[in-house]
VMD Tcl script that draws the C-alpha trace (Angstrom):
set ca {
  {-63.50 -134.86 16.66}
  {-65.06 -133.18 13.50}
  {-63.54 -130.10 12.43}
  {-65.57 -127.39 10.42}
  {-63.81 -125.50 7.40}
  {-65.19 -121.91 6.33}
  {-64.22 -121.27 2.71}
  {-62.44 -117.86 2.70}
  {-64.89 -115.06 1.44}
  {-62.18 -113.12 -0.61}
  {-64.26 -110.17 -0.83}
  {-63.94 -109.13 3.18}
  {-60.42 -110.27 3.41}
  {-60.37 -107.99 0.51}
  {-62.14 -105.06 1.90}
  {-59.93 -105.57 5.50}
  {-56.68 -104.97 3.69}
  {-57.91 -102.24 1.32}
  {-59.22 -100.36 4.86}
  {-55.47 -101.18 6.66}
  {-54.04 -99.51 3.80}
  {-56.00 -96.43 3.73}
  {-55.63 -96.52 7.62}
  {-51.95 -96.56 7.27}
  {-52.10 -93.75 4.24}
  {-53.86 -91.63 6.26}
  {-51.43 -91.99 9.68}
  {-48.47 -91.37 7.44}
  {-49.68 -88.43 5.72}
  {-51.71 -86.91 8.68}
  {-49.38 -88.37 11.70}
  {-45.90 -89.32 11.44}
  {-43.39 -89.96 8.24}
  {-40.12 -91.08 7.64}
  {-37.25 -89.14 7.05}
  {-33.76 -89.61 5.72}
  {-31.45 -87.09 6.56}
  {-28.90 -85.82 3.83}
  {-25.86 -83.73 5.25}
  {-23.64 -82.81 8.65}
  {-25.38 -79.59 9.20}
  {-26.92 -81.50 12.27}
  {-24.07 -83.47 13.28}
  {-23.46 -84.54 16.17}
  {-26.62 -85.04 16.89}
  {-28.18 -86.38 13.86}
  {-25.67 -88.02 10.87}
  {-26.23 -87.72 7.24}
  {-27.88 -90.93 5.72}
  {-29.91 -91.28 9.92}
  {-33.39 -92.47 8.87}
  {-35.79 -90.46 11.26}
  {-39.57 -90.34 12.39}
  {-41.38 -86.99 12.09}
  {-43.97 -86.04 14.02}
  {-46.57 -84.29 11.92}
  {-48.99 -83.31 14.89}
  {-46.64 -81.20 16.34}
  {-47.32 -78.11 14.20}
  {-51.11 -78.52 15.37}
  {-50.94 -79.54 19.11}
  {-48.69 -76.78 20.30}
  {-46.53 -73.94 19.90}
  {-43.01 -74.31 18.37}
  {-39.75 -74.37 21.30}
  {-36.95 -73.18 21.55}
  {-34.30 -76.06 20.33}
  {-37.29 -78.08 18.67}
  {-35.73 -80.05 16.00}
  {-37.85 -79.51 12.31}
  {-38.04 -80.07 9.05}
  {-39.47 -77.49 6.91}
  {-39.70 -76.73 3.13}
  {-36.73 -74.86 2.00}
  {-37.90 -74.25 -1.67}
  {-39.91 -76.36 -4.10}
  {-37.86 -79.42 -4.06}
  {-35.77 -79.68 -0.72}
  {-36.89 -79.75 2.61}
  {-33.78 -78.99 5.69}
  {-33.82 -80.23 9.33}
  {-32.41 -77.85 11.35}
  {-33.25 -76.81 14.93}
  {-35.44 -73.73 15.87}
  {-32.99 -71.18 17.42}
  {-35.16 -67.76 17.41}
  {-39.05 -67.89 18.62}
  {-41.62 -65.18 17.33}
  {-40.64 -61.77 19.64}
  {-37.42 -63.06 20.14}
  {-34.06 -60.83 19.38}
  {-31.07 -62.86 18.77}
  {-27.05 -62.44 18.78}
  {-24.20 -64.09 18.78}
  {-21.33 -62.86 20.58}
  {-18.08 -64.75 21.77}
  {-19.57 -68.13 20.12}
  {-22.23 -67.59 22.71}
  {-26.06 -67.41 21.87}
  {-27.78 -64.14 23.60}
  {-31.84 -64.10 23.16}
  {-33.61 -61.23 24.47}
  {-30.26 -60.58 25.98}
  {-30.04 -63.27 27.86}
  {-26.83 -66.18 27.26}
  {-28.53 -69.42 26.53}
  {-27.01 -72.69 26.76}
  {-27.03 -74.70 24.35}
  {-25.69 -78.40 25.49}
  {-26.74 -80.13 21.73}
  {-23.39 -78.76 20.41}
  {-20.20 -80.42 20.80}
  {-18.30 -78.40 22.50}
  {-14.57 -79.73 22.27}
  {-15.08 -80.42 18.48}
  {-16.18 -76.77 17.73}
  {-13.53 -75.02 20.03}
  {-10.70 -77.24 18.16}
  {-11.20 -75.38 15.19}
  {-8.89 -71.73 14.23}
  {-12.47 -69.30 14.30}
  {-15.42 -69.60 16.66}
  {-17.82 -72.08 16.06}
  {-20.19 -69.74 15.57}
  {-19.24 -66.28 13.84}
  {-20.77 -62.90 15.53}
  {-23.79 -61.72 14.05}
  {-27.31 -60.29 15.01}
  {-30.58 -60.84 13.74}
  {-30.59 -57.23 12.14}
  {-27.18 -58.26 10.25}
  {-28.85 -61.50 8.94}
  {-32.64 -60.63 8.73}
  {-32.59 -56.92 8.44}
  {-35.24 -57.50 11.08}
  {-34.81 -56.88 14.97}
  {-37.14 -58.73 16.08}
  {-38.20 -62.10 14.82}
  {-42.00 -61.60 13.39}
  {-44.94 -63.50 14.53}
  {-45.49 -66.90 12.12}
  {-41.75 -67.10 11.54}
  {-38.74 -68.54 13.82}
  {-34.74 -68.66 13.03}
  {-33.46 -71.87 12.52}
  {-29.52 -73.27 12.87}
  {-27.91 -76.66 12.79}
  {-25.92 -78.11 15.45}
  {-22.70 -78.19 13.19}
  {-22.56 -74.19 13.02}
  {-19.58 -74.12 10.62}
  {-20.93 -76.39 8.00}
  {-24.74 -75.60 8.00}
  {-26.87 -73.75 5.36}
  {-29.32 -71.83 7.62}
  {-31.01 -68.73 8.87}
  {-27.95 -67.21 8.83}
  {-28.11 -67.33 4.91}
  {-31.65 -68.39 3.93}
  {-33.16 -66.07 6.39}
  {-36.43 -66.92 8.71}
  {-38.81 -69.54 8.25}
  {-42.44 -69.00 8.19}
  {-44.07 -71.60 10.81}
  {-46.43 -72.37 7.74}
  {-43.29 -74.05 6.10}
  {-42.43 -76.60 9.08}
  {-43.53 -79.59 8.24}
  {-43.26 -81.67 11.62}
  {-40.81 -82.15 14.60}
  {-38.24 -85.00 14.31}
  {-38.29 -86.99 16.98}
  {-36.55 -90.58 16.46}
  {-33.43 -91.54 14.71}
  {-34.58 -95.13 14.17}
  {-31.61 -96.51 11.60}
  {-28.82 -96.84 12.22}
  {-29.88 -98.27 15.82}
  {-26.43 -96.57 17.31}
  {-27.67 -93.60 16.23}
  {-30.98 -93.88 18.07}
  {-32.10 -90.40 19.64}
  {-34.89 -88.65 20.52}
  {-35.88 -84.97 20.64}
  {-36.67 -84.87 24.42}
  {-32.42 -85.29 25.31}
}
mol new
graphics top color blue
foreach p $ca { graphics top sphere $p radius 0.5 }
foreach p [lrange $ca 0 end-1] q [lrange $ca 1 end] { graphics top cylinder $p $q radius 0.2 }
display resetview
């Protein structure tokens, strides 16, 4: 049997590799990005040093939903990961460790109730949106965010409302470590 040998076309191979790299870079820049979580403000849902995938298309494809976990530019150097609690048009209040949105009590199943209840103080001290931001309602284009580890989270209670244009994307999957695997659909 006679085998034919084809010479390697190095220019063609290099072109294919370059196109693949450009597609990968464009996908990372436009669609998804890995992020490393720093800090304990989202525990028990997300832990310090977890590696996650960030869906950047969320900001273009749909409006933000209450309780989405998002990454946003907190300042020129830092990005924070927090949960959206209040949406544009909402009133917001915490009373007796319970969240009230537009006067209606909301369930927060992502909070570790046992751990939070074990503390000597309420997990989330009482406040109103007006006390924290000076506004009665969340204006269009802004959201109120909080970490799941309420006693240990630097969030909208301290930094104020977050402009939606500062949101980079939605955290959708913890991929490392494997025992922390989490998706935002839970």
